[in-house]
C-alpha positions in Angstrom: 41.3 9.3 -45.1 43.1 8.1 -42.2 42.8 4.6 -40.3 44.4 2.4 -37.9 45.4 -0.7 -40.0 46.3 -4.4 -39.0 49.2 -5.5 -41.2 50.3 -8.5 -39.3 48.5 -10.4 -36.5 50.1 -9.8 -33.0 51.6 -6.4 -34.1 50.2 -3.2 -33.2 47.8 -1.2 -35.7 49.5 1.2 -37.7 48.2 4.8 -38.5 47.9 5.1 -42.2 46.7 7.7 -44.7 44.7 6.5 -47.6 42.8 8.1 -50.5 39.1 8.6 -49.5 37.2 5.2 -50.7 34.7 5.6 -53.5 31.3 3.6 -53.0 30.7 1.0 -55.7 27.2 -0.1 -56.8 25.0 -1.1 -53.8 27.5 0.8 -51.3 27.4 3.8 -49.3 30.4 5.8 -47.6 30.1 6.9 -44.2 32.1 9.6 -42.3 32.7 7.8 -39.1 31.4 9.2 -36.0 32.3 6.6 -33.6 33.4 2.8 -33.6 33.1 0.6 -30.7 36.2 -1.7 -29.8 34.9 -5.3 -29.6 36.5 -8.4 -28.1 36.3 -10.0 -31.6 38.5 -7.0 -32.8 41.0 -8.2 -30.3 40.9 -11.6 -31.4 41.6 -10.6 -34.7 44.4 -8.5 -33.8 45.9 -11.2 -31.4 45.9 -13.9 -34.2 43.1 -16.0 -32.6 40.8 -15.6 -35.5 42.9 -16.7 -38.5 42.5 -15.7 -42.1 41.7 -12.1 -42.0 42.1 -10.2 -45.2 45.3 -8.2 -44.6 46.1 -5.4 -44.5 42.5 -4.7 -42.9 41.0 -1.9 -41.0 39.3 -3.4 -37.9 36.0 -2.3 -36.3 32.4 -3.4 -36.7 30.4 -1.4 -34.4 30.4 1.6 -36.7 28.2 4.7 -36.5 28.4 7.4 -39.1 26.8 9.9 -41.4 26.4 9.0 -45.0 28.6 11.2 -47.1 28.7 9.4 -50.4 26.1 7.0 -52.1 27.0 4.5 -54.9 24.9 3.6 -57.9 21.5 1.7 -57.5 21.2 2.6 -53.8 17.8 3.5 -52.6 16.5 4.5 -49.1 19.5 6.7 -47.9 20.2 10.5 -48.0 23.3 12.3 -47.4 24.0 13.3 -43.9 21.8 10.4 -42.6 23.0 8.6 -39.5 23.5 4.6 -39.9 25.1 1.7 -38.1 27.2 -1.0 -39.6 27.5 -4.4 -37.9 29.9 -7.6 -38.1 27.8 -9.2 -40.7 28.8 -6.8 -43.7 27.3 -8.9 -46.4 25.5 -12.1 -47.2 25.2 -13.7 -50.7 21.5 -14.0 -50.5 21.2 -17.3 -52.4 22.7 -20.0 -50.5 20.6 -22.4 -48.6 21.1 -20.5 -45.4 20.3 -17.2 -46.8 17.3 -18.6 -48.5 16.1 -20.2 -45.4 16.3 -17.0 -43.3 19.5 -17.6 -41.7 21.9 -15.4 -43.3 23.9 -15.3 -40.1 25.4 -18.7 -41.4 25.8 -17.4 -45.1 28.3 -19.6 -47.1 29.9 -16.7 -48.6 29.7 -13.6 -46.2 31.8 -10.5 -45.7 32.6 -9.5 -42.0 33.2 -5.9 -41.3 36.7 -5.2 -40.0 37.9 -8.9 -41.0 37.3 -9.8 -44.4 36.4 -6.1 -45.5 37.4 -2.7 -44.1 35.9 -1.6 -40.8 35.5 1.7 -38.8 38.7 2.1 -37.1 39.0 5.0 -39.5 37.7 8.6 -40.6 35.7 6.8 -43.3 34.2 3.5 -44.1 32.3 1.7 -46.9 29.3 -0.4 -46.3 26.8 -2.6 -48.2 23.7 -0.4 -48.1 21.6 -3.4 -47.3 23.5 -4.2 -44.2 23.3 -0.7 -42.8 20.6 0.5 -40.2 19.2 3.7 -39.5 20.1 5.0 -36.0 18.8 7.6 -33.8 19.6 11.1 -35.1 19.7 12.9 -31.7 21.7 10.2 -29.5 25.4 10.4 -28.8 27.2 8.3 -31.3 29.5 7.2 -28.9 26.6 5.5 -26.8 25.1 4.0 -29.9 28.4 2.1 -31.1 28.3 -0.6 -28.6 24.8 -1.6 -29.8 26.1 -2.8 -33.1 27.6 -6.0 -32.0 27.8 -6.2 -28.0 24.2 -5.4 -28.2 23.3 -7.5 -31.3 25.0 -10.5 -30.4 23.9 -10.3 -26.7 20.3 -10.0 -28.1 20.6 -13.0 -30.3 22.2 -14.9 -27.4 19.2 -13.9 -25.1 16.7 -15.2 -27.8 18.5 -18.6 -27.7 18.4 -18.6 -23.9 14.6 -18.4 -23.9 12.2 -17.1 -21.6 13.5 -18.2 -18.2 13.5 -15.8 -15.2 16.8 -16.5 -13.6 19.5 -15.8 -16.1 23.4 -16.0 -15.6 25.8 -13.8 -17.5 29.2 -15.0 -17.3 31.9 -12.1 -18.2 30.3 -9.0 -17.5 31.8 -6.5 -20.2 30.1 -4.8 -23.1 27.6 -7.2 -24.3 26.7 -8.5 -20.8 25.8 -4.8 -19.4 23.4 -4.3 -22.2 21.9 -7.8 -21.9 21.4 -7.2 -18.1 19.6 -4.0 -18.7 17.2 -5.7 -21.2 16.5 -8.8 -19.0 15.7 -6.3 -16.0 13.2 -4.5 -18.2 11.7 -8.0 -19.0 11.4 -8.7 -15.3 14.1 -11.3 -15.1 16.7 -11.9 -12.3 20.2 -11.2 -13.4 22.9 -13.1 -11.8 26.6 -11.8 -12.9 29.8 -13.8 -13.0 32.9 -12.0 -13.4 36.7 -12.8 -13.1 37.4 -14.2 -9.6 38.0 -11.2 -7.4 37.0 -8.5 -9.8 35.1 -6.5 -7.0 34.8 -3.5 -9.5 32.9 -5.6 -12.2 30.7 -7.0 -9.5 29.8 -3.5 -8.2 29.1 -2.4 -11.7 26.7 -5.3 -12.4 24.9 -4.6 -8.9 24.7 -1.0 -9.9 22.6 -2.0 -13.0 20.1 -4.2 -11.1 21.9 -7.7 -10.7 20.3 -9.6 -7.9 23.7 -11.4 -7.5 27.3 -10.7 -8.5 30.4 -12.9 -7.8 33.4 -14.7 -9.2 32.8 -17.1 -12.1 34.3 -19.8 -9.7 31.5 -19.4 -7.2 28.3 -21.4 -7.1 25.2 -19.6 -8.5 22.9 -18.1 -5.8 19.9 -20.0 -7.3 19.5 -22.7 -10.0 19.3 -20.8 -13.2 17.0 -21.3 -16.1 19.8 -20.1 -18.6 23.2 -18.9 -18.7 25.0 -16.9 -21.4 28.9 -17.2 -21.6 30.3 -14.0 -23.1 34.0 -14.6 -21.6 36.3 -16.5 -24.1 37.1 -19.1 -21.5 36.3 -22.6 -22.1 36.1 -23.8 -18.4 33.2 -21.6 -18.1 30.9 -24.2 -20.1 31.1 -27.0 -17.5 30.7 -24.3 -14.8 27.5 -23.0 -16.4 26.2 -26.3 -17.1 26.4 -27.1 -13.4 24.6 -23.8 -12.6 21.5 -24.3 -14.7 18.5 -26.4 -13.6 17.2 -29.4 -15.4 16.2 -28.4 -19.1 18.2 -25.2 -18.7 20.3 -23.8 -21.5 23.7 -22.7 -21.7 24.5 -20.3 -24.7 28.2 -19.5 -25.9 27.7 -15.9 -27.2 31.5 -15.3 -28.6 33.1 -16.0 -31.8 36.2 -17.5 -30.2 36.6 -19.5 -26.9 39.6 -21.3 -25.4 39.3 -25.2 -25.4 36.4 -26.6 -23.4 37.8 -29.2 -20.9 36.3 -32.6 -20.5 33.3 -32.8 -18.3 31.0 -35.7 -17.0 28.0 -36.5 -19.1 25.8 -35.9 -15.9 26.3 -32.0 -16.4 24.6 -32.2 -19.7 22.1 -34.8 -18.9 18.4 -34.1 -17.9 17.9 -32.3 -21.2 20.3 -29.2 -20.6 21.2 -27.8 -23.8 24.7 -26.3 -25.0 24.3 -23.6 -27.8 26.6 -21.4 -29.7 25.7 -18.0 -31.4 27.1 -17.3 -34.9 26.9 -13.7 -36.3 23.4 -11.9 -36.5 20.7 -11.3 -39.0 19.2 -8.0 -40.3 15.9 -9.4 -38.6 17.8 -9.6 -35.4 19.1 -6.0 -35.8 15.4 -4.8 -36.5 14.1 -6.5 -33.4 17.1 -5.4 -31.1 16.8 -1.8 -32.1 13.0 -1.8 -31.5 13.7 -3.4 -28.1 16.2 -0.8 -27.1 14.1 2.0 -28.0 11.5 0.9 -25.7 13.8 0.0 -22.8 15.7 2.2 -20.7 19.1 0.8 -22.0 22.1 3.0 -21.3 25.6 2.0 -22.6 28.6 2.5 -20.4 31.6 3.8 -22.5 35.2 5.0 -22.2 36.3 7.2 -25.3 39.5 7.0 -26.9 40.9 9.1 -30.0 41.3 7.1 -33.1 45.0 7.0 -32.9 44.6 5.5 -29.5 43.1 2.3 -30.9 46.0 0.2 -29.6 45.6 1.5 -25.9 42.0 0.6 -26.1 42.7 -2.8 -27.3 45.2 -3.2 -24.5 42.9 -1.8 -21.9 40.0 -4.4 -23.3 42.7 -7.3 -23.3 43.8 -6.5 -19.6 40.3 -6.3 -18.3 40.7 -2.5 -17.4 37.3 -1.5 -18.8 33.8 -1.2 -17.5 31.5 -1.3 -20.4 32.7 -0.7 -23.7 35.5 1.0 -25.4 34.8 3.4 -28.2 37.1 5.2 -30.7 36.2 8.7 -32.1 37.9 10.0 -35.0 
């Protein structure tokens, strides 16, 4: 197999040839069709997320075909298309797993971070954390659903049922969440980098009722806001934008420090929440919701060996939608 490998943080990924991995008990091997490039991958490569298992193959939005099945695996057949997300394994017996909150597992594995991911021609996955995907769809369009979509869905659930929703940072996750919100009859307000006319136009093309810079006031009081950009000063900005009793949900795994802000922004029963990982129940709900809604993912394709270019384009804000690697 061939893979793009992170050997040291803050260094480019390296093209590497390896023996084909062999699935162990409970595992399947995939021939990777596509793998999305997520901002979390960027945080790992840039050293924002510490303690990856090195060397590691990044990538946790994996779409592939089963090409080997380990012992004691049921429910999969060779050639079947599946998706593999960020949460690659949960222990199943800690208090969080027992309580239906495996996203907070005490002993998890994370795809592309503490176990190898999908920036490769082949990938190993825990069969219990692989999901059946549409056999007929373009695998490139499916890849962003495996994290941008899933984390966006969990963030939207925490945001509640309000009609006016603000999305801060209009990238891969926000462009999927926006379409789900519009399908549900909500009003989407898109907040982008100040002056990013291209992203604002993209948001309007998807049906946002308002799009502007994150330094601008909201067009109406928001029922909830979801922050996807890893920028701490957006927290007080979003709290300022939501109405009394509103929610601000931080949807990323990493964020710069949140500056001090007056208690008055949080008062009147506003809530500040964070999202961590996902559960398999989230995946089942989300994939069913996407099947019922007219959601299209905007993607830019890169060859596997162009992974460093894709990461640079994401880092520098040159993408609309999601980057996807194709082996």
